[in-house]
All heavy atoms as a GROMACS GRO file, in nm:
protein
  620
    1MET      N    1   2.780 -17.256  11.938
    1MET     CA    2   2.790 -17.172  11.823
    1MET      C    3   2.905 -17.216  11.734
    1MET      O    4   2.901 -17.192  11.617
    1MET     CB    5   2.807 -17.028  11.864
    1MET     CG    6   2.686 -16.974  11.929
    1MET     SD    7   2.678 -16.800  11.907
    1MET     CE    8   2.513 -16.773  11.963
    2GLY      N    9   3.007 -17.275  11.788
    2GLY     CA   10   3.114 -17.331  11.707
    2GLY      C   11   3.208 -17.227  11.650
    2GLY      O   12   3.184 -17.108  11.657
    3ALA      N   13   3.316 -17.275  11.592
    3ALA     CA   14   3.414 -17.186  11.532
    3ALA      C   15   3.360 -17.133  11.400
    3ALA      O   16   3.293 -17.202  11.326
    3ALA     CB   17   3.544 -17.261  11.510
    4ALA      N   18   3.394 -17.010  11.372
    4ALA     CA   19   3.349 -16.950  11.247
    4ALA      C   20   3.462 -16.865  11.191
    4ALA      O   21   3.537 -16.804  11.265
    4ALA     CB   22   3.226 -16.862  11.271
    5SER      N   23   3.475 -16.865  11.059
    5SER     CA   24   3.580 -16.785  10.997
    5SER      C   25   3.542 -16.638  10.999
    5SER      O   26   3.628 -16.552  10.989
    5SER     CB   27   3.605 -16.832  10.854
    5SER     OG   28   3.487 -16.822  10.779
    6ASP      N   29   3.414 -16.609  11.011
    6ASP     CA   30   3.369 -16.471  11.026
    6ASP      C   31   3.274 -16.466  11.146
    6ASP      O   32   3.260 -16.563  11.218
    6ASP     CB   33   3.301 -16.420  10.899
    6ASP     CG   34   3.177 -16.500  10.863
    6ASP    OD1   35   3.133 -16.585  10.941
    6ASP    OD2   36   3.124 -16.477  10.754
    7CYS      N   37   3.209 -16.357  11.163
    7CYS     CA   38   3.124 -16.339  11.282
    7CYS      C   39   2.979 -16.379  11.258
    7CYS      O   40   2.898 -16.365  11.349
    7CYS     CB   41   3.131 -16.193  11.326
    7CYS     SG   42   3.296 -16.143  11.374
    8GLY      N   43   2.945 -16.428  11.141
    8GLY     CA   44   2.806 -16.458  11.108
    8GLY      C   45   2.736 -16.546  11.209
    8GLY      O   46   2.625 -16.518  11.251
    9ASP      N   47   2.801 -16.655  11.249
    9ASP     CA   48   2.739 -16.745  11.346
    9ASP      C   49   2.720 -16.678  11.482
    9ASP      O   50   2.627 -16.710  11.555
    9ASP     CB   51   2.824 -16.871  11.364
    9ASP     CG   52   2.822 -16.960  11.242
    9ASP    OD1   53   2.731 -16.944  11.157
    9ASP    OD2   54   2.911 -17.046  11.230
   10TYR      N   55   2.809 -16.587  11.515
   10TYR     CA   56   2.800 -16.519  11.644
   10TYR      C   57   2.701 -16.404  11.642
   10TYR      O   58   2.629 -16.381  11.739
   10TYR     CB   59   2.938 -16.467  11.686
   10TYR     CG   60   3.035 -16.577  11.716
   10TYR    CD1   61   3.134 -16.612  11.626
   10TYR    CD2   62   3.027 -16.649  11.835
   10TYR    CE1   63   3.224 -16.714  11.653
   10TYR    CE2   64   3.115 -16.751  11.863
   10TYR     CZ   65   3.214 -16.784  11.772
   10TYR     OH   66   3.300 -16.885  11.799
   11ARG      N   67   2.696 -16.331  11.532
   11ARG     CA   68   2.610 -16.212  11.524
   11ARG      C   69   2.464 -16.246  11.543
   11ARG      O   70   2.388 -16.164  11.594
   11ARG     CB   71   2.632 -16.141  11.392
   11ARG     CG   72   2.771 -16.077  11.386
   11ARG     CD   73   2.792 -15.997  11.263
   11ARG     NE   74   2.712 -15.876  11.274
   11ARG     CZ   75   2.662 -15.813  11.170
   11ARG    NH1   76   2.684 -15.859  11.049
   11ARG    NH2   77   2.593 -15.704  11.187
   12ILE      N   78   2.424 -16.365  11.504
   12ILE     CA   79   2.285 -16.406  11.519
   12ILE      C   80   2.241 -16.400  11.665
   12ILE      O   81   2.129 -16.362  11.696
   12ILE     CB   82   2.264 -16.548  11.463
   12ILE    CG1   83   2.283 -16.546  11.312
   12ILE    CG2   84   2.129 -16.605  11.501
   12ILE    CD1   85   2.290 -16.682  11.248
   13GLY      N   86   2.330 -16.434  11.757
   13GLY     CA   87   2.295 -16.437  11.899
   13GLY      C   88   2.313 -16.307  11.973
   13GLY      O   89   2.276 -16.296  12.091
   14LEU      N   90   2.369 -16.204  11.910
   14LEU     CA   91   2.396 -16.080  11.981
   14LEU      C   92   2.271 -16.014  12.038
   14LEU      O   93   2.272 -15.965  12.151
   14LEU     CB   94   2.471 -15.981  11.891
   14LEU     CG   95   2.615 -16.016  11.859
   14LEU    CD1   96   2.672 -15.918  11.757
   14LEU    CD2   97   2.700 -16.021  11.984
   15GLY      N   98   2.163 -16.012  11.963
   15GLY     CA   99   2.039 -15.951  12.012
   15GLY      C  100   1.983 -16.025  12.132
   15GLY      O  101   1.935 -15.964  12.228
   16VAL      N  102   1.992 -16.158  12.127
   16VAL     CA  103   1.941 -16.239  12.238
   16VAL      C  104   2.028 -16.215  12.362
   16VAL      O  105   1.977 -16.204  12.473
   16VAL     CB  106   1.938 -16.388  12.199
   16VAL    CG1  107   1.882 -16.472  12.311
   16VAL    CG2  108   1.858 -16.409  12.072
   17LEU      N  109   2.158 -16.205  12.342
   17LEU     CA  110   2.248 -16.176  12.453
   17LEU      C  111   2.222 -16.036  12.508
   17LEU      O  112   2.222 -16.014  12.630
   17LEU     CB  113   2.394 -16.188  12.408
   17LEU     CG  114   2.500 -16.172  12.517
   17LEU    CD1  115   2.489 -16.283  12.620
   17LEU    CD2  116   2.639 -16.170  12.455
   18ALA      N  117   2.194 -15.941  12.420
   18ALA     CA  118   2.170 -15.802  12.461
   18ALA      C  119   2.051 -15.788  12.554
   18ALA      O  120   2.051 -15.703  12.643
   18ALA     CB  121   2.151 -15.714  12.339
   19ILE      N  122   1.950 -15.870  12.536
   19ILE     CA  123   1.832 -15.862  12.623
   19ILE      C  124   1.839 -15.960  12.739
   19ILE      O  125   1.743 -15.976  12.814
   19ILE     CB  126   1.700 -15.880  12.544
   19ILE    CG1  127   1.692 -16.017  12.479
   19ILE    CG2  128   1.683 -15.768  12.443
   19ILE    CD1  129   1.557 -16.049  12.417
   20GLY      N  130   1.953 -16.028  12.752
   20GLY     CA  131   1.974 -16.118  12.866
   20GLY      C  132   1.902 -16.249  12.857
   20GLY      O  133   1.872 -16.311  12.959
   21ARG      N  134   1.873 -16.297  12.737
   21ARG     CA  135   1.797 -16.421  12.720
   21ARG      C  136   1.879 -16.536  12.666
   21ARG      O  137   1.824 -16.640  12.632
   21ARG     CB  138   1.678 -16.397  12.627
   21ARG     CG  139   1.580 -16.297  12.678
   21ARG     CD  140   1.510 -16.349  12.798
   21ARG     NE  141   1.409 -16.253  12.841
   21ARG     CZ  142   1.326 -16.276  12.937
   21ARG    NH1  143   1.329 -16.390  13.000
   21ARG    NH2  144   1.239 -16.185  12.972
   22LEU      N  145   2.010 -16.520  12.655
   22LEU     CA  146   2.095 -16.628  12.608
   22LEU      C  147   2.168 -16.685  12.729
   22LEU      O  148   2.223 -16.612  12.809
   22LEU     CB  149   2.196 -16.575  12.506
   22LEU     CG  150   2.274 -16.677  12.426
   22LEU    CD1  151   2.179 -16.761  12.340
   22LEU    CD2  152   2.377 -16.610  12.337
   23ALA      N  153   2.163 -16.816  12.744
   23ALA     CA  154   2.221 -16.879  12.862
   23ALA      C  155   2.311 -16.995  12.824
   23ALA      O  156   2.319 -17.035  12.708
   23ALA     CB  157   2.109 -16.926  12.955
   24GLY      N  158   2.377 -17.048  12.923
   24GLY     CA  159   2.453 -17.170  12.907
   24GLY      C  160   2.576 -17.156  12.821
   24GLY      O  161   2.640 -17.052  12.814
   25THR      N  162   2.607 -17.266  12.752
   25THR     CA  163   2.727 -17.274  12.669
   25THR      C  164   2.726 -17.171  12.558
   25THR      O  165   2.828 -17.109  12.528
   25THR     CB  166   2.741 -17.415  12.610
   25THR    OG1  167   2.739 -17.510  12.716
   25THR    CG2  168   2.868 -17.430  12.530
   26GLU      N  169   2.610 -17.150  12.496
   26GLU     CA  170   2.602 -17.052  12.387
   26GLU      C  171   2.638 -16.913  12.437
   26GLU      O  172   2.711 -16.839  12.370
   26GLU     CB  173   2.462 -17.049  12.327
   26GLU     CG  174   2.433 -17.165  12.235
   26GLU     CD  175   2.297 -17.151  12.171
   26GLU    OE1  176   2.198 -17.132  12.243
   26GLU    OE2  177   2.291 -17.160  12.047
   27ALA      N  178   2.587 -16.876  12.553
   27ALA     CA  179   2.617 -16.745  12.609
   27ALA      C  180   2.766 -16.732  12.640
   27ALA      O  181   2.829 -16.630  12.611
   27ALA     CB  182   2.534 -16.719  12.734
   28ALA      N  183   2.823 -16.836  12.698
   28ALA     CA  184   2.966 -16.834  12.732
   28ALA      C  185   3.052 -16.822  12.607
   28ALA      O  186   3.149 -16.744  12.605
   28ALA     CB  187   3.003 -16.959  12.811
   29GLU      N  188   3.019 -16.897  12.502
   29GLU     CA  189   3.094 -16.890  12.377
   29GLU      C  190   3.082 -16.752  12.313
   29GLU      O  191   3.180 -16.697  12.263
   29GLU     CB  192   3.046 -16.997  12.279
   29GLU     CG  193   3.088 -17.137  12.315
   29GLU     CD  194   3.039 -17.240  12.215
   29GLU    OE1  195   2.998 -17.202  12.103
   29GLU    OE2  196   3.042 -17.360  12.249
   30LEU      N  197   2.962 -16.697  12.316
   30LEU     CA  198   2.941 -16.566  12.255
   30LEU      C  199   3.015 -16.458  12.334
   30LEU      O  200   3.078 -16.370  12.276
   30LEU     CB  201   2.792 -16.534  12.244
   30LEU     CG  202   2.756 -16.405  12.171
   30LEU    CD1  203   2.823 -16.395  12.035
   30LEU    CD2  204   2.606 -16.394  12.157
   31ARG      N  205   3.009 -16.464  12.466
   31ARG     CA  206   3.082 -16.366  12.548
   31ARG      C  207   3.232 -16.374  12.521
   31ARG      O  208   3.301 -16.271  12.515
   31ARG     CB  209   3.053 -16.388  12.696
   31ARG     CG  210   2.917 -16.337  12.738
   31ARG     CD  211   2.901 -16.342  12.890
   31ARG     NE  212   2.763 -16.328  12.925
   31ARG     CZ  213   2.683 -16.428  12.962
   31ARG    NH1  214   2.730 -16.551  12.974
   31ARG    NH2  215   2.557 -16.406  12.992
   32ALA      N  216   3.285 -16.495  12.507
   32ALA     CA  217   3.428 -16.512  12.477
   32ALA      C  218   3.462 -16.450  12.342
   32ALA      O  219   3.564 -16.384  12.326
   32ALA     CB  220   3.466 -16.659  12.481
   33HIS      N  221   3.375 -16.472  12.243
   33HIS     CA  222   3.398 -16.415  12.110
   33HIS      C  223   3.394 -16.262  12.118
   33HIS      O  224   3.481 -16.194  12.062
   33HIS     CB  225   3.294 -16.466  12.011
   33HIS     CG  226   3.302 -16.394  11.880
   33HIS    ND1  227   3.400 -16.420  11.786
   33HIS    CD2  228   3.224 -16.295  11.828
   33HIS    CE1  229   3.382 -16.340  11.681
   33HIS    NE2  230   3.276 -16.264  11.705
   34VAL      N  231   3.293 -16.208  12.185
   34VAL     CA  232   3.276 -16.063  12.195
   34VAL      C  233   3.398 -16.000  12.264
   34VAL      O  234   3.440 -15.890  12.228
   34VAL     CB  235   3.144 -16.029  12.267
   34VAL    CG1  236   3.137 -15.884  12.308
   34VAL    CG2  237   3.025 -16.065  12.179
   35ALA      N  238   3.455 -16.071  12.360
   35ALA     CA  239   3.572 -16.019  12.432
   35ALA      C  240   3.691 -15.996  12.340
   35ALA      O  241   3.774 -15.909  12.364
   35ALA     CB  242   3.610 -16.113  12.546
   36ARG      N  243   3.699 -16.072  12.232
   36ARG     CA  244   3.814 -16.059  12.140
   36ARG      C  245   3.778 -16.001  12.004
   36ARG      O  246   3.865 -15.989  11.918
   36ARG     CB  247   3.884 -16.194  12.125
   36ARG     CG  248   3.804 -16.303  12.063
   36ARG     CD  249   3.882 -16.436  12.057
   36ARG     NE  250   3.804 -16.536  11.988
   36ARG     CZ  251   3.713 -16.614  12.045
   36ARG    NH1  252   3.692 -16.607  12.174
   36ARG    NH2  253   3.646 -16.701  11.973
   37CYS      N  254   3.653 -15.966  11.983
   37CYS     CA  255   3.609 -15.915  11.852
   37CYS      C  256   3.549 -15.775  11.868
   37CYS      O  257   3.437 -15.759  11.917
   37CYS     CB  258   3.507 -16.011  11.791
   37CYS     SG  259   3.444 -15.955  11.630
   38GLY      N  260   3.623 -15.677  11.822
   38GLY     CA  261   3.578 -15.538  11.833
   38GLY      C  262   3.446 -15.508  11.763
   38GLY      O  263   3.358 -15.444  11.823
   39PRO      N  264   3.427 -15.550  11.638
   39PRO     CA  265   3.300 -15.522  11.570
   39PRO      C  266   3.179 -15.584  11.642
   39PRO      O  267   3.075 -15.518  11.656
   39PRO     CB  268   3.318 -15.583  11.431
   39PRO     CG  269   3.466 -15.580  11.409
   39PRO     CD  270   3.526 -15.607  11.544
   40CYS      N  271   3.192 -15.706  11.690
   40CYS     CA  272   3.080 -15.768  11.762
   40CYS      C  273   3.058 -15.699  11.897
   40CYS      O  274   2.944 -15.682  11.941
   40CYS     CB  275   3.104 -15.918  11.782
   40CYS     SG  276   3.076 -16.013  11.631
   41ARG      N  277   3.165 -15.657  11.961
   41ARG     CA  278   3.155 -15.586  12.088
   41ARG      C  279   3.080 -15.454  12.068
   41ARG      O  280   2.992 -15.418  12.146
   41ARG     CB  281   3.294 -15.562  12.146
   41ARG     CG  282   3.296 -15.518  12.288
   41ARG     CD  283   3.434 -15.521  12.353
   41ARG     NE  284   3.545 -15.480  12.268
   41ARG     CZ  285   3.635 -15.564  12.215
   41ARG    NH1  286   3.629 -15.694  12.239
   41ARG    NH2  287   3.733 -15.519  12.139
   42ALA      N  288   3.112 -15.383  11.960
   42ALA     CA  289   3.044 -15.257  11.930
   42ALA      C  290   2.897 -15.279  11.897
   42ALA      O  291   2.810 -15.204  11.944
   42ALA     CB  292   3.114 -15.187  11.812
   43GLU      N  293   2.869 -15.383  11.819
   43GLU     CA  294   2.729 -15.412  11.786
   43GLU      C  295   2.650 -15.451  11.910
   43GLU      O  296   2.535 -15.409  11.927
   43GLU     CB  297   2.720 -15.523  11.681
   43GLU     CG  298   2.580 -15.546  11.632
   43GLU     CD  299   2.570 -15.639  11.513
   43GLU    OE1  300   2.672 -15.665  11.446
   43GLU    OE2  301   2.459 -15.686  11.487
   44LEU      N  302   2.710 -15.530  11.997
   44LEU     CA  303   2.642 -15.568  12.122
   44LEU      C  304   2.613 -15.445  12.207
   44LEU      O  305   2.504 -15.433  12.263
   44LEU     CB  306   2.726 -15.669  12.200
   44LEU     CG  307   2.668 -15.717  12.332
   44LEU    CD1  308   2.532 -15.785  12.312
   44LEU    CD2  309   2.765 -15.811  12.403
   45ALA      N  310   2.706 -15.352  12.213
   45ALA     CA  311   2.684 -15.229  12.290
   45ALA      C  312   2.566 -15.150  12.233
   45ALA      O  313   2.482 -15.099  12.308
   45ALA     CB  314   2.810 -15.144  12.291
   46GLU      N  315   2.558 -15.142  12.101
   46GLU     CA  316   2.446 -15.072  12.037
   46GLU      C  317   2.314 -15.143  12.065
   46GLU      O  318   2.213 -15.079  12.096
   46GLU     CB  319   2.468 -15.062  11.887
   46GLU     CG  320   2.577 -14.966  11.847
   46GLU     CD  321   2.598 -14.962  11.696
   46GLU    OE1  322   2.510 -15.007  11.621
   46GLU    OE2  323   2.704 -14.913  11.654
   47LEU      N  324   2.314 -15.274  12.055
   47LEU     CA  325   2.192 -15.351  12.080
   47LEU      C  326   2.148 -15.338  12.225
   47LEU      O  327   2.028 -15.328  12.254
   47LEU     CB  328   2.212 -15.498  12.043
   47LEU     CG  329   2.226 -15.525  11.893
   47LEU    CD1  330   2.273 -15.668  11.870
   47LEU    CD2  331   2.094 -15.500  11.822
   48ARG      N  332   2.243 -15.338  12.317
   48ARG     CA  333   2.208 -15.320  12.459
   48ARG      C  334   2.148 -15.182  12.483
   48ARG      O  335   2.055 -15.168  12.562
   48ARG     CB  336   2.330 -15.343  12.547
   48ARG     CG  337   2.362 -15.489  12.564
   48ARG     CD  338   2.480 -15.511  12.655
   48ARG     NE  339   2.495 -15.652  12.685
   48ARG     CZ  340   2.608 -15.708  12.722
   48ARG    NH1  341   2.719 -15.635  12.735
   48ARG    NH2  342   2.613 -15.837  12.746
   49ALA      N  343   2.202 -15.080  12.416
   49ALA     CA  344   2.147 -14.945  12.431
   49ALA      C  345   2.004 -14.939  12.380
   49ALA      O  346   1.917 -14.878  12.445
   49ALA     CB  347   2.236 -14.845  12.358
   50VAL      N  348   1.977 -15.002  12.268
   50VAL     CA  349   1.842 -15.004  12.213
   50VAL      C  350   1.748 -15.083  12.306
   50VAL      O  351   1.637 -15.039  12.334
   50VAL     CB  352   1.840 -15.064  12.070
   50VAL    CG1  353   1.697 -15.089  12.023
   50VAL    CG2  354   1.912 -14.972  11.974
   51ALA      N  355   1.793 -15.197  12.355
   51ALA     CA  356   1.712 -15.279  12.446
   51ALA      C  357   1.680 -15.201  12.572
   51ALA      O  358   1.566 -15.206  12.621
   51ALA     CB  359   1.785 -15.409  12.479
   52ASP      N  360   1.777 -15.126  12.624
   52ASP     CA  361   1.754 -15.046  12.744
   52ASP      C  362   1.653 -14.936  12.716
   52ASP      O  363   1.562 -14.912  12.796
   52ASP     CB  364   1.886 -14.987  12.792
   52ASP     CG  365   1.870 -14.905  12.918
   52ASP    OD1  366   1.813 -14.958  13.016
   52ASP    OD2  367   1.915 -14.789  12.920
   53LEU      N  368   1.666 -14.870  12.603
   53LEU     CA  369   1.573 -14.765  12.565
   53LEU      C  370   1.431 -14.819  12.551
   53LEU      O  371   1.335 -14.760  12.601
   53LEU     CB  372   1.618 -14.700  12.434
   53LEU     CG  373   1.533 -14.586  12.382
   53LEU    CD1  374   1.537 -14.469  12.478
   53LEU    CD2  375   1.584 -14.543  12.245
   54LEU      N  376   1.417 -14.933  12.486
   54LEU     CA  377   1.285 -14.993  12.470
   54LEU      C  378   1.225 -15.036  12.603
   54LEU      O  379   1.105 -15.021  12.625
   54LEU     CB  380   1.292 -15.112  12.374
   54LEU     CG  381   1.319 -15.078  12.229
   54LEU    CD1  382   1.341 -15.205  12.148
   54LEU    CD2  383   1.206 -14.995  12.170
   55ALA      N  384   1.308 -15.087  12.692
   55ALA     CA  385   1.259 -15.129  12.823
   55ALA      C  386   1.208 -15.008  12.902
   55ALA      O  387   1.106 -15.018  12.972
   55ALA     CB  388   1.370 -15.199  12.901
   56ARG      N  389   1.274 -14.895  12.890
   56ARG     CA  390   1.230 -14.775  12.961
   56ARG      C  391   1.109 -14.711  12.894
   56ARG      O  392   1.034 -14.639  12.960
   56ARG     CB  393   1.344 -14.674  12.971
   56ARG     CG  394   1.449 -14.716  13.072
   56ARG     CD  395   1.556 -14.611  13.090
   56ARG     NE  396   1.649 -14.619  12.978
   56ARG     CZ  397   1.688 -14.514  12.905
   56ARG    NH1  398   1.643 -14.396  12.932
   56ARG    NH2  399   1.773 -14.529  12.806
   57ALA      N  400   1.087 -14.736  12.767
   57ALA     CA  401   0.977 -14.674  12.694
   57ALA      C  402   0.847 -14.753  12.706
   57ALA      O  403   0.743 -14.706  12.663
   57ALA     CB  404   1.013 -14.661  12.546
   58ARG      N  405   0.853 -14.871  12.764
   58ARG     CA  406   0.734 -14.954  12.776
   58ARG      C  407   0.629 -14.882  12.862
   58ARG      O  408   0.658 -14.842  12.973
   58ARG     CB  409   0.770 -15.087  12.840
   58ARG     CG  410   0.656 -15.183  12.844
   58ARG     CD  411   0.696 -15.314  12.905
   58ARG     NE  412   0.817 -15.364  12.839
   58ARG     CZ  413   0.896 -15.454  12.892
   58ARG    NH1  414   0.869 -15.505  13.008
   58ARG    NH2  415   1.002 -15.496  12.827
   59PRO      N  416   0.508 -14.863  12.810
   59PRO     CA  417   0.405 -14.793  12.887
   59PRO      C  418   0.359 -14.877  13.006
   59PRO      O  419   0.366 -14.999  13.004
   59PRO     CB  420   0.291 -14.774  12.787
   59PRO     CG  421   0.312 -14.879  12.685
   59PRO     CD  422   0.460 -14.906  12.679
   60SER      N  423   0.313 -14.807  13.107
   60SER     CA  424   0.261 -14.876  13.224
   60SER      C  425   0.128 -14.943  13.188
   60SER      O  426   0.067 -14.913  13.086
   60SER     CB  427   0.239 -14.777  13.339
   60SER     OG  428   0.129 -14.693  13.309
   61ARG      N  429   0.082 -15.031  13.274
   61ARG     CA  430  -0.044 -15.101  13.251
   61ARG      C  431  -0.158 -15.000  13.239
   61ARG      O  432  -0.246 -15.013  13.155
   61ARG     CB  433  -0.070 -15.197  13.366
   61ARG     CG  434  -0.185 -15.288  13.344
   61ARG     CD  435  -0.197 -15.386  13.455
   61ARG     NE  436  -0.083 -15.477  13.444
   61ARG     CZ  437  -0.088 -15.605  13.471
   61ARG    NH1  438  -0.198 -15.658  13.515
   61ARG    NH2  439   0.016 -15.682  13.458
   62ARG      N  440  -0.155 -14.896  13.321
   62ARG     CA  441  -0.260 -14.794  13.318
   62ARG      C  442  -0.258 -14.719  13.184
   62ARG      O  443  -0.362 -14.689  13.128
   62ARG     CB  444  -0.239 -14.699  13.433
   62ARG     CG  445  -0.345 -14.595  13.444
   62ARG     CD  446  -0.323 -14.512  13.567
   62ARG     NE  447  -0.422 -14.407  13.574
   62ARG     CZ  448  -0.406 -14.296  13.641
   62ARG    NH1  449  -0.298 -14.276  13.711
   62ARG    NH2  450  -0.500 -14.205  13.642
   63GLU      N  451  -0.138 -14.688  13.133
   63GLU     CA  452  -0.127 -14.616  13.007
   63GLU      C  453  -0.170 -14.701  12.888
   63GLU      O  454  -0.217 -14.649  12.788
   63GLU     CB  455   0.017 -14.570  12.985
   63GLU     CG  456   0.062 -14.462  13.082
   63GLU     CD  457   0.210 -14.435  13.071
   63GLU    OE1  458   0.285 -14.529  13.042
   63GLU    OE2  459   0.250 -14.321  13.092
   64ARG      N  460  -0.150 -14.833  12.896
   64ARG     CA  461  -0.185 -14.921  12.784
   64ARG      C  462  -0.334 -14.932  12.763
   64ARG      O  463  -0.381 -14.955  12.653
   64ARG     CB  464  -0.127 -15.061  12.808
   64ARG     CG  465   0.020 -15.069  12.779
   64ARG     CD  466   0.063 -15.211  12.778
   64ARG     NE  467   0.047 -15.271  12.908
   64ARG     CZ  468   0.144 -15.322  12.981
   64ARG    NH1  469   0.266 -15.322  12.937
   64ARG    NH2  470   0.120 -15.374  13.098
   65ARG      N  471  -0.413 -14.917  12.868
   65ARG     CA  472  -0.558 -14.932  12.855
   65ARG      C  473  -0.612 -14.825  12.760
   65ARG      O  474  -0.592 -14.707  12.780
   65ARG     CB  475  -0.623 -14.916  12.992
   65ARG     CG  476  -0.762 -14.966  12.997
   65ARG     CD  477  -0.818 -14.963  13.135
   65ARG     NE  478  -0.710 -14.959  13.232
   65ARG     CZ  479  -0.728 -14.940  13.360
   65ARG    NH1  480  -0.847 -14.923  13.408
   65ARG    NH2  481  -0.626 -14.937  13.443
   66GLY      N  482  -0.674 -14.865  12.653
   66GLY     CA  483  -0.731 -14.772  12.557
   66GLY      C  484  -0.633 -14.717  12.456
   66GLY      O  485  -0.672 -14.646  12.365
   67ALA      N  486  -0.506 -14.747  12.471
   67ALA     CA  487  -0.406 -14.690  12.380
   67ALA      C  488  -0.429 -14.731  12.235
   67ALA      O  489  -0.418 -14.646  12.146
   67ALA     CB  490  -0.266 -14.728  12.426
   68PRO      N  491  -0.460 -14.857  12.205
   68PRO     CA  492  -0.477 -14.891  12.063
   68PRO      C  493  -0.583 -14.807  11.994
   68PRO      O  494  -0.564 -14.762  11.882
   68PRO     CB  495  -0.516 -15.039  12.067
   68PRO     CG  496  -0.455 -15.089  12.193
   68PRO     CD  497  -0.467 -14.974  12.290
   69TYR      N  498  -0.695 -14.780  12.063
   69TYR     CA  499  -0.800 -14.699  12.003
   69TYR      C  500  -0.750 -14.558  11.977
   69TYR      O  501  -0.768 -14.503  11.869
   69TYR     CB  502  -0.924 -14.695  12.092
   69TYR     CG  503  -1.028 -14.600  12.037
   69TYR    CD1  504  -1.106 -14.637  11.929
   69TYR    CD2  505  -1.044 -14.473  12.091
   69TYR    CE1  506  -1.201 -14.549  11.875
   69TYR    CE2  507  -1.137 -14.385  12.039
   69TYR     CZ  508  -1.214 -14.424  11.932
   69TYR     OH  509  -1.305 -14.338  11.879
   70ARG      N  510  -0.682 -14.500  12.076
   70ARG     CA  511  -0.632 -14.363  12.059
   70ARG      C  512  -0.530 -14.357  11.945
   70ARG      O  513  -0.531 -14.264  11.867
   70ARG     CB  514  -0.568 -14.314  12.189
   70ARG     CG  515  -0.669 -14.278  12.296
   70ARG     CD  516  -0.604 -14.197  12.406
   70ARG     NE  517  -0.482 -14.257  12.457
   70ARG     CZ  518  -0.474 -14.339  12.561
   70ARG    NH1  519  -0.583 -14.374  12.625
   70ARG    NH2  520  -0.358 -14.386  12.601
   71LEU      N  521  -0.443 -14.457  11.936
   71LEU     CA  522  -0.342 -14.455  11.831
   71LEU      C  523  -0.405 -14.469  11.694
   71LEU      O  524  -0.371 -14.396  11.602
   71LEU     CB  525  -0.240 -14.566  11.855
   71LEU     CG  526  -0.152 -14.549  11.978
   71LEU    CD1  527  -0.066 -14.674  11.996
   71LEU    CD2  528  -0.065 -14.426  11.966
   72VAL      N  529  -0.499 -14.562  11.681
   72VAL     CA  530  -0.565 -14.581  11.552
   72VAL      C  531  -0.648 -14.459  11.518
   72VAL      O  532  -0.645 -14.408  11.406
   72VAL     CB  533  -0.653 -14.708  11.554
   72VAL    CG1  534  -0.743 -14.715  11.432
   72VAL    CG2  535  -0.565 -14.831  11.564
   73ASN      N  536  -0.721 -14.406  11.616
   73ASN     CA  537  -0.803 -14.289  11.593
   73ASN      C  538  -0.716 -14.171  11.550
   73ASN      O  539  -0.748 -14.101  11.455
   73ASN     CB  540  -0.881 -14.255  11.720
   73ASN     CG  541  -0.990 -14.154  11.695
   73ASN    OD1  542  -1.038 -14.141  11.584
   73ASN    ND2  543  -1.028 -14.082  11.799
   74GLY      N  544  -0.604 -14.150  11.617
   74GLY     CA  545  -0.514 -14.041  11.580
   74GLY      C  546  -0.453 -14.062  11.444
   74GLY      O  547  -0.437 -13.966  11.365
   75ALA      N  548  -0.419 -14.184  11.411
   75ALA     CA  549  -0.362 -14.213  11.280
   75ALA      C  550  -0.462 -14.187  11.170
   75ALA      O  551  -0.430 -14.133  11.065
   75ALA     CB  552  -0.312 -14.359  11.276
   76CYS      N  553  -0.587 -14.225  11.192
   76CYS     CA  554  -0.691 -14.202  11.093
   76CYS      C  555  -0.716 -14.054  11.075
   76CYS      O  556  -0.730 -14.004  10.964
   76CYS     CB  557  -0.820 -14.272  11.132
   76CYS     SG  558  -0.809 -14.451  11.125
   77ALA      N  559  -0.716 -13.980  11.186
   77ALA     CA  560  -0.738 -13.836  11.178
   77ALA      C  561  -0.625 -13.769  11.103
   77ALA      O  562  -0.646 -13.680  11.021
   77ALA     CB  563  -0.753 -13.777  11.317
   78ALA      N  564  -0.503 -13.812  11.130
   78ALA     CA  565  -0.387 -13.751  11.064
   78ALA      C  566  -0.388 -13.781  10.915
   78ALA      O  567  -0.354 -13.695  10.834
   78ALA     CB  568  -0.259 -13.803  11.128
   79SER      N  569  -0.428 -13.902  10.876
   79SER     CA  570  -0.424 -13.937  10.735
   79SER      C  571  -0.540 -13.877  10.656
   79SER      O  572  -0.536 -13.872  10.535
   79SER     CB  573  -0.424 -14.089  10.720
   79SER     OG  574  -0.547 -14.143  10.762
   80SER      N  575  -0.645 -13.829  10.723
   80SER     CA  576  -0.759 -13.773  10.651
   80SER      C  577  -0.738 -13.625  10.622
   80SER      O  578  -0.815 -13.566  10.548
   80SER     CB  579  -0.887 -13.792  10.732
   80SER     OG  580  -0.881 -13.718  10.853
   81ARG      N  581  -0.632 -13.565  10.677
   81ARG     CA  582  -0.603 -13.424  10.650
   81ARG      C  583  -0.535 -13.409  10.515
   81ARG      O  584  -0.452 -13.490  10.478
   81ARG     CB  585  -0.512 -13.369  10.759
   81ARG     CG  586  -0.579 -13.364  10.893
   81ARG     CD  587  -0.487 -13.300  10.995
   81ARG     NE  588  -0.543 -13.320  11.126
   81ARG     CZ  589  -0.476 -13.362  11.232
   81ARG    NH1  590  -0.349 -13.390  11.222
   81ARG    NH2  591  -0.535 -13.377  11.347
   82PRO      N  592  -0.565 -13.301  10.444
   82PRO     CA  593  -0.495 -13.279  10.318
   82PRO      C  594  -0.346 -13.251  10.344
   82PRO      O  595  -0.311 -13.199  10.448
   82PRO     CB  596  -0.561 -13.151  10.262
   82PRO     CG  597  -0.687 -13.134  10.339
   82PRO     CD  598  -0.670 -13.203  10.470
   83PRO      N  599  -0.260 -13.288  10.252
   83PRO     CA  600  -0.116 -13.265  10.270
   83PRO      C  601  -0.086 -13.117  10.290
   83PRO      O  602  -0.150 -13.032  10.230
   83PRO     CB  603  -0.054 -13.313  10.138
   83PRO     CG  604  -0.156 -13.401  10.075
   83PRO     CD  605  -0.290 -13.353  10.126
   84GLY      N  606   0.009 -13.090  10.376
   84GLY     CA  607   0.052 -12.953  10.399
   84GLY      C  608  -0.033 -12.875  10.497
   84GLY      O  609  -0.018 -12.756  10.512
   85ARG      N  610  -0.125 -12.940  10.562
   85ARG     CA  611  -0.209 -12.866  10.659
   85ARG      C  612  -0.194 -12.921  10.795
   85ARG      O  613  -0.171 -13.027  10.825
   85ARG     CB  614  -0.354 -12.874  10.619
   85ARG     CG  615  -0.374 -12.797  10.492
   85ARG     CD  616  -0.519 -12.795  10.458
   85ARG     NE  617  -0.526 -12.734  10.326
   85ARG     CZ  618  -0.623 -12.657  10.291
   85ARG    NH1  619  -0.722 -12.631  10.370
   85ARG    NH2  620  -0.625 -12.603  10.171
   0.00000   0.00000   0.00000
């Protein structure tokens, strides 16, 4: 990731680090930066919280079966109602 006068080069990798998909030298450099940069540390904490929430919200295989039809069908039904009803 290299040296940067601001956090722009580092911020790009925060989401990847938050989901545990950044490895090697890039991960080590980013972790070192986050250890000394409060704003990036705070953003990483927020991204990890969102990643954790999304991981827990993932439907099971059984729940996914037929879900697209139900979602589209419900969306169509909701949009065909007159406003305010």
